[in-house]
All heavy atoms as TSV, in Angstrom:
chain	resi	resn	atom	element	x	y	z
A	1	MET	N	N	111.513	82.236	121.071
A	1	MET	CA	C	111.321	83.374	120.188
A	1	MET	C	C	111.875	83.074	118.796
A	1	MET	O	O	111.330	83.542	117.814
A	1	MET	CB	C	111.996	84.596	120.822
A	1	MET	CG	C	111.698	85.871	120.107
A	1	MET	SD	S	109.973	86.278	120.329
A	1	MET	CE	C	109.968	87.950	119.904
A	2	GLU	N	N	112.925	82.304	118.719
A	2	GLU	CA	C	113.497	81.963	117.419
A	2	GLU	C	C	112.529	81.107	116.604
A	2	GLU	O	O	112.474	81.216	115.383
A	2	GLU	CB	C	114.825	81.225	117.587
A	2	GLU	CG	C	115.972	82.122	117.985
A	2	GLU	CD	C	117.280	81.355	118.075
A	2	GLU	OE1	O	117.372	80.291	117.424
A	2	GLU	OE2	O	118.162	81.811	118.780
A	3	ASN	N	N	111.763	80.266	117.279
A	3	ASN	CA	C	110.806	79.422	116.568
A	3	ASN	C	C	109.733	80.247	115.866
A	3	ASN	O	O	109.312	79.913	114.762
A	3	ASN	CB	C	110.165	78.425	117.526
A	3	ASN	CG	C	111.158	77.407	118.042
A	3	ASN	OD1	O	112.190	77.183	117.411
A	3	ASN	ND2	N	110.856	76.816	119.180
A	4	ILE	N	N	109.292	81.311	116.528
A	4	ILE	CA	C	108.278	82.176	115.910
A	4	ILE	C	C	108.855	82.861	114.680
A	4	ILE	O	O	108.226	82.909	113.623
A	4	ILE	CB	C	107.761	83.209	116.936
A	4	ILE	CG1	C	107.001	82.499	118.056
A	4	ILE	CG2	C	106.880	84.238	116.260
A	4	ILE	CD1	C	106.575	83.396	119.176
A	5	PHE	N	N	110.056	83.381	114.788
A	5	PHE	CA	C	110.691	84.044	113.648
A	5	PHE	C	C	110.909	83.066	112.500
A	5	PHE	O	O	110.648	83.381	111.345
A	5	PHE	CB	C	112.026	84.682	114.076
A	5	PHE	CG	C	112.726	85.363	112.931
A	5	PHE	CD1	C	112.247	86.559	112.430
A	5	PHE	CD2	C	113.850	84.803	112.357
A	5	PHE	CE1	C	112.871	87.188	111.374
A	5	PHE	CE2	C	114.486	85.421	111.300
A	5	PHE	CZ	C	114.000	86.619	110.806
A	6	GLU	N	N	111.359	81.890	112.812
A	6	GLU	CA	C	111.595	80.891	111.769
A	6	GLU	C	C	110.281	80.451	111.120
A	6	GLU	O	O	110.238	80.165	109.925
A	6	GLU	CB	C	112.320	79.678	112.348
A	6	GLU	CG	C	113.783	79.939	112.647
A	6	GLU	CD	C	114.474	78.727	113.245
A	6	GLU	OE1	O	113.895	77.619	113.174
A	6	GLU	OE2	O	115.570	78.894	113.785
A	7	TYR	N	N	109.208	80.418	111.902
A	7	TYR	CA	C	107.910	80.030	111.345
A	7	TYR	C	C	107.443	81.043	110.293
A	7	TYR	O	O	106.978	80.683	109.225
A	7	TYR	CB	C	106.877	79.904	112.458
A	7	TYR	CG	C	105.496	79.571	111.956
A	7	TYR	CD1	C	105.194	78.289	111.512
A	7	TYR	CD2	C	104.498	80.530	111.909
A	7	TYR	CE1	C	103.929	77.973	111.043
A	7	TYR	CE2	C	103.232	80.223	111.447
A	7	TYR	CZ	C	102.956	78.948	111.014
A	7	TYR	OH	O	101.704	78.646	110.547
A	8	PHE	N	N	107.562	82.345	110.629
A	8	PHE	CA	C	107.106	83.373	109.702
A	8	PHE	C	C	108.104	83.633	108.577
A	8	PHE	O	O	107.710	83.909	107.453
A	8	PHE	CB	C	106.797	84.669	110.447
A	8	PHE	CG	C	105.544	84.591	111.253
A	8	PHE	CD1	C	105.587	84.511	112.628
A	8	PHE	CD2	C	104.310	84.584	110.634
A	8	PHE	CE1	C	104.424	84.432	113.368
A	8	PHE	CE2	C	103.141	84.498	111.363
A	8	PHE	CZ	C	103.198	84.421	112.743
A	9	ALA	N	N	109.384	83.582	108.865
A	9	ALA	CA	C	110.391	83.889	107.851
A	9	ALA	C	C	110.831	82.652	107.080
A	9	ALA	O	O	111.371	82.764	105.987
A	9	ALA	CB	C	111.602	84.546	108.505
A	10	GLY	N	N	110.589	81.503	107.629
A	10	GLY	CA	C	111.025	80.270	106.975
A	10	GLY	C	C	110.022	79.785	105.944
A	10	GLY	O	O	109.087	80.487	105.550
A	11	THR	N	N	110.204	78.570	105.514
A	11	THR	CA	C	109.367	78.019	104.455
A	11	THR	C	C	108.058	77.440	104.973
A	11	THR	O	O	107.200	77.070	104.175
A	11	THR	CB	C	110.134	76.900	103.725
A	11	THR	OG1	O	110.507	75.905	104.677
A	11	THR	CG2	C	111.361	77.447	103.041
A	12	GLN	N	N	107.863	77.382	106.307
A	12	GLN	CA	C	106.649	76.773	106.836
A	12	GLN	C	C	105.426	77.688	106.706
A	12	GLN	O	O	104.304	77.224	106.675
A	12	GLN	CB	C	106.846	76.400	108.295
A	12	GLN	CG	C	107.904	75.331	108.485
A	12	GLN	CD	C	108.169	75.061	109.955
A	12	GLN	OE1	O	107.700	75.793	110.811
A	12	GLN	NE2	N	108.929	74.014	110.239
A	13	PHE	N	N	105.656	78.973	106.638
A	13	PHE	CA	C	104.535	79.925	106.545
A	13	PHE	C	C	104.081	80.011	105.097
A	13	PHE	O	O	104.855	80.328	104.209
A	13	PHE	CB	C	104.978	81.297	107.056
A	13	PHE	CG	C	103.843	82.249	107.262
A	13	PHE	CD1	C	102.913	82.044	108.263
A	13	PHE	CD2	C	103.709	83.363	106.449
A	13	PHE	CE1	C	101.880	82.932	108.460
A	13	PHE	CE2	C	102.673	84.249	106.646
A	13	PHE	CZ	C	101.763	84.038	107.651
A	14	PRO	N	N	102.819	79.744	104.806
A	14	PRO	CA	C	102.363	79.731	103.412
A	14	PRO	C	C	102.331	81.139	102.797
A	14	PRO	O	O	102.003	82.113	103.467
A	14	PRO	CB	C	100.958	79.146	103.491
A	14	PRO	CG	C	100.533	79.335	104.881
A	14	PRO	CD	C	101.768	79.373	105.731
A	15	MET	N	N	102.671	81.207	101.549
A	15	MET	CA	C	102.695	82.480	100.829
A	15	MET	C	C	101.289	83.054	100.681
A	15	MET	O	O	101.109	84.264	100.677
A	15	MET	CB	C	103.341	82.261	99.451
A	15	MET	CG	C	103.610	83.536	98.738
A	15	MET	SD	S	104.788	84.480	99.705
A	15	MET	CE	C	105.334	85.632	98.504
A	16	THR	N	N	100.297	82.187	100.601
A	16	THR	CA	C	98.921	82.667	100.460
A	16	THR	C	C	98.491	83.474	101.678
A	16	THR	O	O	97.809	84.484	101.540
A	16	THR	CB	C	97.940	81.484	100.326
A	16	THR	OG1	O	98.624	80.291	100.056
A	16	THR	CG2	C	96.943	81.742	99.255
A	17	MET	N	N	98.895	83.021	102.853
A	17	MET	CA	C	98.533	83.750	104.069
A	17	MET	C	C	99.186	85.132	104.070
A	17	MET	O	O	98.559	86.114	104.477
A	17	MET	CB	C	98.965	82.959	105.300
A	17	MET	CG	C	98.481	83.572	106.581
A	17	MET	SD	S	96.694	83.664	106.650
A	17	MET	CE	C	96.357	82.206	107.542
A	18	THR	N	N	100.406	85.223	103.608
A	18	THR	CA	C	101.087	86.516	103.532
A	18	THR	C	C	100.342	87.453	102.595
A	18	THR	O	O	100.121	88.624	102.911
A	18	THR	CB	C	102.534	86.330	103.035
A	18	THR	OG1	O	103.188	85.380	103.855
A	18	THR	CG2	C	103.289	87.633	103.063
A	19	ILE	N	N	99.915	86.946	101.458
A	19	ILE	CA	C	99.186	87.777	100.500
A	19	ILE	C	C	97.836	88.196	101.075
A	19	ILE	O	O	97.414	89.344	100.911
A	19	ILE	CB	C	99.027	87.022	99.163
A	19	ILE	CG1	C	100.395	86.851	98.511
A	19	ILE	CG2	C	98.056	87.738	98.238
A	19	ILE	CD1	C	100.403	85.962	97.302
A	20	LEU	N	N	97.160	87.298	101.766
A	20	LEU	CA	C	95.873	87.642	102.378
A	20	LEU	C	C	96.024	88.712	103.457
A	20	LEU	O	O	95.214	89.633	103.543
A	20	LEU	CB	C	95.209	86.401	102.959
A	20	LEU	CG	C	94.602	85.426	101.956
A	20	LEU	CD1	C	94.120	84.172	102.676
A	20	LEU	CD2	C	93.462	86.081	101.215
A	21	VAL	N	N	97.050	88.594	104.262
A	21	VAL	CA	C	97.294	89.601	105.303
A	21	VAL	C	C	97.586	90.950	104.665
A	21	VAL	O	O	97.075	91.982	105.101
A	21	VAL	CB	C	98.434	89.148	106.237
A	21	VAL	CG1	C	98.901	90.277	107.127
A	21	VAL	CG2	C	97.992	87.960	107.079
A	22	MET	N	N	98.389	90.959	103.619
A	22	MET	CA	C	98.698	92.217	102.929
A	22	MET	C	C	97.445	92.805	102.285
A	22	MET	O	O	97.248	94.019	102.300
A	22	MET	CB	C	99.796	91.988	101.892
A	22	MET	CG	C	101.141	91.751	102.528
A	22	MET	SD	S	102.483	91.251	101.420
A	22	MET	CE	C	102.209	92.109	99.928
A	23	ALA	N	N	96.568	91.971	101.745
A	23	ALA	CA	C	95.326	92.449	101.144
A	23	ALA	C	C	94.407	93.065	102.196
A	23	ALA	O	O	93.785	94.099	101.959
A	23	ALA	CB	C	94.625	91.315	100.419
A	24	VAL	N	N	94.323	92.446	103.365
A	24	VAL	CA	C	93.487	92.984	104.444
A	24	VAL	C	C	94.029	94.324	104.920
A	24	VAL	O	O	93.267	95.272	105.148
A	24	VAL	CB	C	93.386	91.974	105.609
A	24	VAL	CG1	C	92.801	92.612	106.849
A	24	VAL	CG2	C	92.580	90.763	105.193
A	25	ILE	N	N	95.333	94.435	105.056
A	25	ILE	CA	C	95.942	95.702	105.472
A	25	ILE	C	C	95.700	96.781	104.425
A	25	ILE	O	O	95.358	97.922	104.764
A	25	ILE	CB	C	97.448	95.507	105.755
A	25	ILE	CG1	C	97.625	94.649	107.011
A	25	ILE	CG2	C	98.149	96.847	105.911
A	25	ILE	CD1	C	99.063	94.243	107.281
A	26	LEU	N	N	95.837	96.445	103.157
A	26	LEU	CA	C	95.588	97.409	102.087
A	26	LEU	C	C	94.125	97.844	102.069
A	26	LEU	O	O	93.831	99.039	101.924
A	26	LEU	CB	C	95.974	96.807	100.734
A	26	LEU	CG	C	95.758	97.704	99.526
A	26	LEU	CD1	C	96.689	98.909	99.594
A	26	LEU	CD2	C	95.986	96.934	98.243
A	27	LEU	N	N	93.205	96.913	102.246
A	27	LEU	CA	C	91.785	97.251	102.310
A	27	LEU	C	C	91.490	98.173	103.485
A	27	LEU	O	O	90.733	99.141	103.355
A	27	LEU	CB	C	90.948	95.974	102.420
A	27	LEU	CG	C	89.448	96.169	102.521
A	27	LEU	CD1	C	88.895	96.711	101.208
A	27	LEU	CD2	C	88.777	94.861	102.873
A	28	PHE	N	N	92.097	97.902	104.622
A	28	PHE	CA	C	91.923	98.747	105.806
A	28	PHE	C	C	92.407	100.164	105.540
A	28	PHE	O	O	91.744	101.139	105.886
A	28	PHE	CB	C	92.673	98.123	106.987
A	28	PHE	CG	C	92.538	98.900	108.257
A	28	PHE	CD1	C	91.355	98.883	108.978
A	28	PHE	CD2	C	93.602	99.639	108.740
A	28	PHE	CE1	C	91.230	99.593	110.148
A	28	PHE	CE2	C	93.496	100.345	109.912
A	28	PHE	CZ	C	92.300	100.329	110.621
A	29	ILE	N	N	93.549	100.302	104.894
A	29	ILE	CA	C	94.096	101.634	104.581
A	29	ILE	C	C	93.196	102.371	103.602
A	29	ILE	O	O	92.919	103.564	103.767
A	29	ILE	CB	C	95.538	101.508	104.049
A	29	ILE	CG1	C	96.468	101.050	105.179
A	29	ILE	CG2	C	96.027	102.823	103.462
A	29	ILE	CD1	C	97.863	100.687	104.719
A	30	VAL	N	N	92.704	101.679	102.577
A	30	VAL	CA	C	91.813	102.310	101.601
A	30	VAL	C	C	90.517	102.761	102.266
A	30	VAL	O	O	90.020	103.858	102.009
A	30	VAL	CB	C	91.532	101.344	100.428
A	30	VAL	CG1	C	90.395	101.829	99.562
A	30	VAL	CG2	C	92.786	101.151	99.592
A	31	LEU	N	N	89.969	101.931	103.143
A	31	LEU	CA	C	88.747	102.326	103.852
A	31	LEU	C	C	88.984	103.526	104.763
A	31	LEU	O	O	88.114	104.386	104.892
A	31	LEU	CB	C	88.189	101.150	104.645
A	31	LEU	CG	C	87.472	100.091	103.831
A	31	LEU	CD1	C	87.032	98.939	104.728
A	31	LEU	CD2	C	86.287	100.672	103.107
A	32	LEU	N	N	90.135	103.592	105.395
A	32	LEU	CA	C	90.441	104.760	106.231
A	32	LEU	C	C	90.469	106.041	105.413
A	32	LEU	O	O	90.068	107.102	105.885
A	32	LEU	CB	C	91.792	104.577	106.930
A	32	LEU	CG	C	91.796	103.709	108.168
A	32	LEU	CD1	C	93.224	103.576	108.707
A	32	LEU	CD2	C	90.913	104.280	109.245
A	33	ILE	N	N	90.929	105.933	104.175
A	33	ILE	CA	C	91.002	107.118	103.322
A	33	ILE	C	C	89.606	107.532	102.857
A	33	ILE	O	O	89.277	108.723	102.826
A	33	ILE	CB	C	91.920	106.838	102.113
A	33	ILE	CG1	C	93.363	106.671	102.594
A	33	ILE	CG2	C	91.819	107.941	101.075
A	33	ILE	CD1	C	94.312	106.163	101.528
A	34	TYR	N	N	88.749	106.553	102.502
A	34	TYR	CA	C	87.463	106.877	101.902
A	34	TYR	C	C	86.288	106.919	102.859
A	34	TYR	O	O	85.170	107.182	102.444
A	34	TYR	CB	C	87.150	105.884	100.777
A	34	TYR	CG	C	87.988	106.147	99.562
A	34	TYR	CD1	C	89.040	105.307	99.218
A	34	TYR	CD2	C	87.742	107.248	98.755
A	34	TYR	CE1	C	89.819	105.555	98.117
A	34	TYR	CE2	C	88.511	107.505	97.642
A	34	TYR	CZ	C	89.541	106.651	97.323
A	34	TYR	OH	O	90.312	106.905	96.225
A	35	ILE	N	N	86.484	106.678	104.145
A	35	ILE	CA	C	85.369	106.690	105.108
A	35	ILE	C	C	84.669	108.056	105.156
A	35	ILE	O	O	83.448	108.090	105.163
A	35	ILE	CB	C	85.856	106.252	106.500
A	35	ILE	CG1	C	86.106	104.776	106.463
A	35	ILE	CG2	C	84.904	106.652	107.602
A	35	ILE	CD1	C	85.190	103.903	107.234
A	36	PRO	N	N	85.384	109.184	105.193
A	36	PRO	CA	C	84.653	110.461	105.213
A	36	PRO	C	C	83.766	110.658	103.984
A	36	PRO	O	O	82.635	111.130	104.094
A	36	PRO	CB	C	85.769	111.512	105.254
A	36	PRO	CG	C	86.929	110.800	105.847
A	36	PRO	CD	C	86.813	109.385	105.375
A	37	THR	N	N	84.248	110.269	102.817
A	37	THR	CA	C	83.455	110.402	101.596
A	37	THR	C	C	82.248	109.475	101.637
A	37	THR	O	O	81.132	109.880	101.287
A	37	THR	CB	C	84.315	110.069	100.363
A	37	THR	OG1	O	85.478	110.892	100.385
A	37	THR	CG2	C	83.556	110.310	99.094
A	38	LEU	N	N	82.443	108.238	102.061
A	38	LEU	CA	C	81.325	107.300	102.153
A	38	LEU	C	C	80.290	107.760	103.166
A	38	LEU	O	O	79.087	107.618	102.954
A	38	LEU	CB	C	81.840	105.910	102.526
A	38	LEU	CG	C	82.690	105.203	101.466
A	38	LEU	CD1	C	83.260	103.914	102.042
A	38	LEU	CD2	C	81.865	104.921	100.237
A	39	THR	N	N	80.742	108.324	104.267
A	39	THR	CA	C	79.826	108.791	105.305
A	39	THR	C	C	78.945	109.914	104.782
A	39	THR	O	O	77.752	109.954	105.066
A	39	THR	CB	C	80.606	109.269	106.539
A	39	THR	OG1	O	81.452	108.209	106.974
A	39	THR	CG2	C	79.685	109.670	107.664
A	40	LYS	N	N	79.526	110.829	104.006
A	40	LYS	CA	C	78.732	111.937	103.467
A	40	LYS	C	C	77.694	111.446	102.474
A	40	LYS	O	O	76.606	112.004	102.379
A	40	LYS	CB	C	79.651	112.953	102.785
A	40	LYS	CG	C	80.466	113.763	103.746
A	40	LYS	CD	C	81.379	114.726	103.012
A	40	LYS	CE	C	82.271	115.459	103.981
A	40	LYS	NZ	N	83.223	116.340	103.305
A	41	LYS	N	N	77.998	110.407	101.718
A	41	LYS	CA	C	77.047	109.921	100.720
A	41	LYS	C	C	75.995	108.989	101.311
A	41	LYS	O	O	74.867	108.958	100.847
A	41	LYS	CB	C	77.798	109.201	99.597
A	41	LYS	CG	C	78.601	110.145	98.759
A	41	LYS	CD	C	79.194	109.471	97.564
A	41	LYS	CE	C	79.950	110.506	96.752
A	41	LYS	NZ	N	80.337	110.010	95.450
A	42	ILE	N	N	76.353	108.228	102.333
A	42	ILE	CA	C	75.417	107.270	102.913
A	42	ILE	C	C	74.471	107.939	103.903
A	42	ILE	O	O	73.268	107.731	103.863
A	42	ILE	CB	C	76.190	106.121	103.592
A	42	ILE	CG1	C	76.935	105.307	102.535
A	42	ILE	CG2	C	75.243	105.235	104.382
A	42	ILE	CD1	C	77.863	104.262	103.113
A	43	PHE	N	N	75.016	108.755	104.804
A	43	PHE	CA	C	74.210	109.385	105.838
A	43	PHE	C	C	73.896	110.822	105.439
A	43	PHE	O	O	74.803	111.619	105.236
A	43	PHE	CB	C	74.942	109.379	107.181
A	43	PHE	CG	C	75.276	108.000	107.652
A	43	PHE	CD1	C	76.583	107.562	107.681
A	43	PHE	CD2	C	74.282	107.130	108.041
A	43	PHE	CE1	C	76.910	106.293	108.107
A	43	PHE	CE2	C	74.584	105.855	108.461
A	43	PHE	CZ	C	75.894	105.437	108.502
A	44	PRO	N	N	72.611	111.175	105.336
A	44	PRO	CA	C	72.261	112.540	104.928
A	44	PRO	C	C	72.492	113.535	106.062
A	44	PRO	O	O	72.516	113.178	107.234
A	44	PRO	CB	C	70.782	112.433	104.596
A	44	PRO	CG	C	70.294	111.339	105.473
A	44	PRO	CD	C	71.444	110.357	105.570
A	45	LYS	N	N	72.668	114.783	105.680
A	45	LYS	CA	C	72.755	115.850	106.684
A	45	LYS	C	C	71.340	116.190	107.141
A	45	LYS	O	O	70.410	116.242	106.339
A	45	LYS	CB	C	73.385	117.103	106.083
A	45	LYS	CG	C	74.850	116.996	105.840
A	45	LYS	CD	C	75.384	118.330	105.360
A	45	LYS	CE	C	76.872	118.254	105.168
A	45	LYS	NZ	N	77.419	119.526	104.691
A	46	PHE	N	N	71.199	116.419	108.424
A	46	PHE	CA	C	69.907	116.790	108.954
A	46	PHE	C	C	69.889	118.292	109.167
A	46	PHE	O	O	70.858	118.880	109.636
A	46	PHE	CB	C	69.631	116.063	110.275
A	46	PHE	CG	C	69.531	114.579	110.094
A	46	PHE	CD1	C	70.579	113.748	110.438
A	46	PHE	CD2	C	68.394	114.025	109.551
A	46	PHE	CE1	C	70.492	112.378	110.255
A	46	PHE	CE2	C	68.296	112.658	109.359
A	46	PHE	CZ	C	69.344	111.833	109.719
A	47	GLY	N	N	68.793	118.899	108.807
A	47	GLY	CA	C	68.677	120.340	108.978
A	47	GLY	C	C	67.251	120.779	108.715
A	47	GLY	O	O	66.357	119.982	108.419
A	48	TYR	N	N	67.047	122.078	108.819
A	48	TYR	CA	C	65.715	122.616	108.631
A	48	TYR	C	C	65.193	122.395	107.208
A	48	TYR	O	O	64.017	122.261	106.996
A	48	TYR	CB	C	65.698	124.111	108.957
A	48	TYR	CG	C	65.842	124.405	110.420
A	48	TYR	CD1	C	66.847	125.225	110.897
A	48	TYR	CD2	C	64.953	123.861	111.338
A	48	TYR	CE1	C	66.977	125.481	112.239
A	48	TYR	CE2	C	65.080	124.112	112.689
A	48	TYR	CZ	C	66.096	124.938	113.132
A	48	TYR	OH	O	66.215	125.190	114.458
A	49	SER	N	N	66.080	122.351	106.236
A	49	SER	CA	C	65.614	122.180	104.858
A	49	SER	C	C	64.954	120.820	104.666
A	49	SER	O	O	63.978	120.703	103.928
A	49	SER	CB	C	66.775	122.349	103.885
A	49	SER	OG	O	67.755	121.361	104.135
A	50	SER	N	N	65.447	119.781	105.312
A	50	SER	CA	C	64.808	118.468	105.172
A	50	SER	C	C	63.501	118.391	105.965
A	50	SER	O	O	62.610	117.643	105.603
A	50	SER	CB	C	65.762	117.358	105.609
A	50	SER	OG	O	66.068	117.489	106.974
A	51	TYR	N	N	63.394	119.167	107.028
A	51	TYR	CA	C	62.154	119.169	107.799
A	51	TYR	C	C	61.022	119.824	107.019
A	51	TYR	O	O	59.867	119.498	107.204
A	51	TYR	CB	C	62.321	119.892	109.131
A	51	TYR	CG	C	63.289	119.235	110.072
A	51	TYR	CD1	C	64.153	119.985	110.848
A	51	TYR	CD2	C	63.333	117.860	110.194
A	51	TYR	CE1	C	65.037	119.378	111.716
A	51	TYR	CE2	C	64.216	117.248	111.055
A	51	TYR	CZ	C	65.067	118.018	111.817
A	51	TYR	OH	O	65.945	117.423	112.673
A	52	SER	N	N	61.365	120.750	106.139
A	52	SER	CA	C	60.329	121.462	105.398
A	52	SER	C	C	59.587	120.539	104.431
A	52	SER	O	O	58.492	120.862	104.000
A	52	SER	CB	C	60.943	122.632	104.637
A	52	SER	OG	O	61.827	122.150	103.642
A	53	GLU	N	N	60.180	119.406	104.082
A	53	GLU	CA	C	59.484	118.451	103.228
A	53	GLU	C	C	58.314	117.798	103.976
A	53	GLU	O	O	57.323	117.422	103.370
A	53	GLU	CB	C	60.451	117.373	102.747
A	53	GLU	CG	C	61.547	117.904	101.857
A	53	GLU	CD	C	62.573	116.836	101.505
A	53	GLU	OE1	O	62.335	115.649	101.833
A	53	GLU	OE2	O	63.601	117.203	100.934
A	54	TYR	N	N	58.447	117.643	105.282
A	54	TYR	CA	C	57.416	116.988	106.076
A	54	TYR	C	C	56.442	117.983	106.707
A	54	TYR	O	O	55.272	117.684	106.874
A	54	TYR	CB	C	58.062	116.143	107.175
A	54	TYR	CG	C	59.033	115.135	106.632
A	54	TYR	CD1	C	60.397	115.316	106.769
A	54	TYR	CD2	C	58.578	114.008	105.949
A	54	TYR	CE1	C	61.299	114.393	106.247
A	54	TYR	CE2	C	59.475	113.085	105.425
A	54	TYR	CZ	C	60.834	113.281	105.583
A	54	TYR	OH	O	61.715	112.371	105.069
A	55	LEU	N	N	56.943	119.144	107.079
A	55	LEU	CA	C	56.116	120.159	107.713
A	55	LEU	C	C	56.393	121.485	107.003
A	55	LEU	O	O	57.412	122.133	107.263
A	55	LEU	CB	C	56.452	120.277	109.212
A	55	LEU	CG	C	55.697	121.326	110.002
A	55	LEU	CD1	C	54.222	120.958	110.093
A	55	LEU	CD2	C	56.287	121.463	111.385
A	56	PRO	N	N	55.522	121.900	106.102
A	56	PRO	CA	C	55.791	123.127	105.351
A	56	PRO	C	C	55.717	124.358	106.253
A	56	PRO	O	O	54.709	124.597	106.911
A	56	PRO	CB	C	54.697	123.149	104.283
A	56	PRO	CG	C	53.660	122.209	104.750
A	56	PRO	CD	C	54.304	121.249	105.693
A	57	PHE	N	N	56.793	125.120	106.310
A	57	PHE	CA	C	56.813	126.322	107.138
A	57	PHE	C	C	57.449	127.463	106.363
A	57	PHE	O	O	58.195	127.257	105.406
A	57	PHE	CB	C	57.550	126.089	108.467
A	57	PHE	CG	C	58.958	125.595	108.322
A	57	PHE	CD1	C	60.003	126.486	108.188
A	57	PHE	CD2	C	59.237	124.234	108.336
A	57	PHE	CE1	C	61.297	126.033	108.073
A	57	PHE	CE2	C	60.519	123.772	108.219
A	57	PHE	CZ	C	61.559	124.671	108.084
A	58	LYS	N	N	57.133	128.692	106.797
A	58	LYS	CA	C	57.647	129.888	106.129
A	58	LYS	C	C	58.942	130.387	106.745
A	58	LYS	O	O	59.887	130.699	106.045
A	58	LYS	CB	C	56.627	131.033	106.242
A	58	LYS	CG	C	55.474	130.978	105.335
A	58	LYS	CD	C	54.713	132.283	105.508
A	58	LYS	CE	C	53.327	132.189	104.944
A	58	LYS	NZ	N	52.578	133.418	105.151
A	59	ASN	N	N	58.950	130.454	108.075
A	59	ASN	CA	C	60.037	131.157	108.736
A	59	ASN	C	C	60.401	130.444	110.040
A	59	ASN	O	O	59.554	129.831	110.675
A	59	ASN	CB	C	59.596	132.597	109.034
A	59	ASN	CG	C	60.766	133.502	109.299
A	59	ASN	OD1	O	61.908	133.062	109.304
A	59	ASN	ND2	N	60.482	134.785	109.515
A	60	ILE	N	N	61.664	130.587	110.441
A	60	ILE	CA	C	62.140	130.074	111.726
A	60	ILE	C	C	62.671	131.265	112.516
A	60	ILE	O	O	63.516	132.011	112.035
A	60	ILE	CB	C	63.258	129.034	111.529
A	60	ILE	CG1	C	62.744	127.883	110.678
A	60	ILE	CG2	C	63.772	128.542	112.869
A	60	ILE	CD1	C	63.814	126.913	110.270
A	61	TYR	N	N	62.157	131.428	113.713
A	61	TYR	CA	C	62.564	132.563	114.551
A	61	TYR	C	C	63.712	132.171	115.465
A	61	TYR	O	O	64.047	130.996	115.611
A	61	TYR	CB	C	61.358	133.056	115.362
A	61	TYR	CG	C	60.235	133.550	114.473
A	61	TYR	CD1	C	59.088	132.790	114.295
A	61	TYR	CD2	C	60.335	134.758	113.798
A	61	TYR	CE1	C	58.060	133.226	113.472
A	61	TYR	CE2	C	59.327	135.206	112.969
A	61	TYR	CZ	C	58.190	134.433	112.804
A	61	TYR	OH	O	57.192	134.859	111.989
A	62	LYS	N	N	64.319	133.175	116.107
A	62	LYS	CA	C	65.496	132.934	116.947
A	62	LYS	C	C	65.204	132.053	118.157
A	62	LYS	O	O	66.081	131.370	118.649
A	62	LYS	CB	C	66.084	134.269	117.413
A	62	LYS	CG	C	66.754	135.034	116.309
A	62	LYS	CD	C	67.377	136.305	116.818
A	62	LYS	CE	C	68.003	137.053	115.662
A	62	LYS	NZ	N	68.608	138.316	116.087
A	63	ASP	N	N	63.979	132.082	118.653
A	63	ASP	CA	C	63.634	131.251	119.818
A	63	ASP	C	C	63.164	129.854	119.399
A	63	ASP	O	O	62.499	129.172	120.156
A	63	ASP	CB	C	62.579	131.944	120.684
A	63	ASP	CG	C	61.267	132.176	119.932
A	63	ASP	OD1	O	61.256	132.011	118.686
A	63	ASP	OD2	O	60.271	132.503	120.584
A	64	ASP	N	N	63.526	129.427	118.170
A	64	ASP	CA	C	63.199	128.127	117.596
A	64	ASP	C	C	61.708	127.928	117.344
A	64	ASP	O	O	61.248	126.800	117.193
A	64	ASP	CB	C	63.730	126.971	118.467
A	64	ASP	CG	C	65.240	126.916	118.442
A	64	ASP	OD1	O	65.831	127.331	117.423
A	64	ASP	OD2	O	65.826	126.443	119.433
A	65	ALA	N	N	60.955	129.007	117.297
A	65	ALA	CA	C	59.559	128.924	116.907
A	65	ALA	C	C	59.500	128.962	115.385
A	65	ALA	O	O	60.339	129.582	114.723
A	65	ALA	CB	C	58.779	130.086	117.499
A	66	ILE	N	N	58.478	128.310	114.830
A	66	ILE	CA	C	58.338	128.303	113.377
A	66	ILE	C	C	56.984	128.870	112.996
A	66	ILE	O	O	56.011	128.774	113.741
A	66	ILE	CB	C	58.507	126.891	112.786
A	66	ILE	CG1	C	57.471	125.924	113.319
A	66	ILE	CG2	C	59.889	126.377	112.999
A	66	ILE	CD1	C	57.490	124.563	112.627
A	67	GLU	N	N	56.925	129.482	111.818
A	67	GLU	CA	C	55.683	129.990	111.280
A	67	GLU	C	C	55.276	129.074	110.132
A	67	GLU	O	O	56.005	128.921	109.145
A	67	GLU	CB	C	55.860	131.429	110.767
A	67	GLU	CG	C	54.631	132.031	110.180
A	67	GLU	CD	C	54.906	133.429	109.631
A	67	GLU	OE1	O	56.025	133.910	109.742
A	67	GLU	OE2	O	53.959	134.002	109.085
A	68	ILE	N	N	54.118	128.448	110.269
A	68	ILE	CA	C	53.645	127.495	109.270
A	68	ILE	C	C	53.024	128.265	108.105
A	68	ILE	O	O	52.490	129.365	108.274
A	68	ILE	CB	C	52.626	126.518	109.910
A	68	ILE	CG1	C	53.336	125.738	111.025
A	68	ILE	CG2	C	52.056	125.571	108.880
A	68	ILE	CD1	C	52.443	124.812	111.783
A	69	GLU	N	N	53.051	127.692	106.921
A	69	GLU	CA	C	52.564	128.372	105.718
A	69	GLU	C	C	51.080	128.722	105.798
A	69	GLU	O	O	50.639	129.704	105.233
A	69	GLU	CB	C	52.821	127.497	104.487
A	69	GLU	CG	C	54.262	127.431	104.098
A	69	GLU	CD	C	54.499	126.574	102.866
A	69	GLU	OE1	O	53.545	125.973	102.348
A	69	GLU	OE2	O	55.655	126.488	102.441
A	70	ASN	N	N	50.297	127.930	106.506
A	70	ASN	CA	C	48.850	128.193	106.614
A	70	ASN	C	C	48.530	129.216	107.699
A	70	ASN	O	O	47.376	129.442	108.001
A	70	ASN	CB	C	48.103	126.906	106.925
A	70	ASN	CG	C	48.289	125.863	105.862
A	70	ASN	OD1	O	49.112	126.026	104.977
A	70	ASN	ND2	N	47.519	124.803	105.953
A	71	ASN	N	N	49.539	129.804	108.315
A	71	ASN	CA	C	49.415	130.722	109.452
A	71	ASN	C	C	48.932	129.937	110.640
A	71	ASN	O	O	48.424	130.250	111.565
A	71	ASN	CB	C	48.541	131.925	109.145
A	71	ASN	CG	C	49.213	132.860	108.144
A	71	ASN	OD1	O	50.432	132.959	108.150
A	71	ASN	ND2	N	48.441	133.503	107.308
């Protein structure tokens, strides 16, 4: 166990690797913070308003029936 500690705390462990590990951890934390915002912008919300672009309808009834504009 002492060898592992000496490897990381001693002079054998390169400073570049330490900086890279810290950068990856920082990137992970930043992504955790911004994932909800990115998800809202990348993936659209699905709903009746987007369906009306493909199938024009006037009204939606409680039993999920729809009334089309052409009757």
